[in-house]
Structures are given as structure tokens and as C-alpha cells.
N, C-alpha and C positions, 0 to 999 in steps of 0.2 A: 862468696867460697860457696864452694856445693855443699850440699846434706853428706854423713857419713853412711856408706850404703848399711851400714847395719841400721842407721833409725831410717832408713828407708823402707827396710824389711820389716821391722817395728811397725812403723805407723799403717802396714796391711793388718796386722791385729791376727798373724800366723799362730795357728792353732801349737807347734813346734817350732823352735827355729835352732838349730844345733849348727851353732859358728865351724866348727874342728879347727878351732886358732891354738888347740892344747899342746902342741910341738914347740920347742922353743927355738928350737936349729934347723934347719936345712936336711931332710930326710930322714930325719929324729924320727923314733915311733912314736903313734900316740896311743897310748892305754887308756884301759880302764874306766871310766865316764864319763861322759861327755854331755857338757851343762846345756839345759835348756835354756836360752837367751830373749826366751818370749815373754817370762816371767809369770809361766804356766805350769811350771816346776814341772816338767816332762823328760825326765833326761834318757840318756840313753849310753848302752856300752858296748864298746869295741869290740869286736872278735875280730879274729886273722890278723893280718898284717895290714896297717895303715901309714902314712908316713905323713908328715909335714914339711908341706914345700912353700916357698914364695908366693904368692898367688896373683891373678893377677891385680886383683886391689889392693894390694899390698903397699903401702907407704905415704908419702906426702899427700900424691894426688888425690888421693881416697877417703885422706882422713881418720884411714880405718888400718890399725897395725896387724891385725890378724893377718896370715896367709890361708894355703888352701891344702887342700886333703890329696892324699894320692893313696887308692882303695889299688890294692894288687888283688891278685883275682882270689884269694882270700877274705878278701878284707869285707865289713858290712859292718854297720851298728845295730843292734837290736833295742826294743821295745815293748812296754807294756800297750803302747797304745795306741791307734788307726789312724 
């Protein structure tokens, strides 16, 4: 069985990894804090409009249940890390 997408990303030791899967419903607004899944504690903050969408990696084929994020023109993530 193939590895989960998130496991492949973490194996590359990223400095931060925002999965952006916080929205539970299709087109639900993602607001507030996005958690850093790298293990480095570098959370970000959503600004503007960002919505949850079923992702191309969503579901049993990828073994990864997070969706994707749709950033409207005003949407972005801020953090104190570069």
C-alpha cells in the first residue's frame, strides 16, 4: 500500500508543514490558526478568505483524509517564520 502523502512530506524534514485541512465541510471557511504538522511548532494564522475543498489527494486512495484549501483573492497565511 502506498505511503500517506503527509508521511512522504514529513520524511523530507520540512521546516513547517501546514496541511490546511482544518475545514470539515466542502467550501467551509478555514479561520484562525493552522497547525504546523512538521513537529516544529510553527503555526500560522489565516487572513482573508480561505475555504476547504475536497482535495485531489483526499480519500482512501491516498490514505490521507485532509482536503485542500482554496485561497480567494484576499486569502493568505501569516507566520513569524521565513
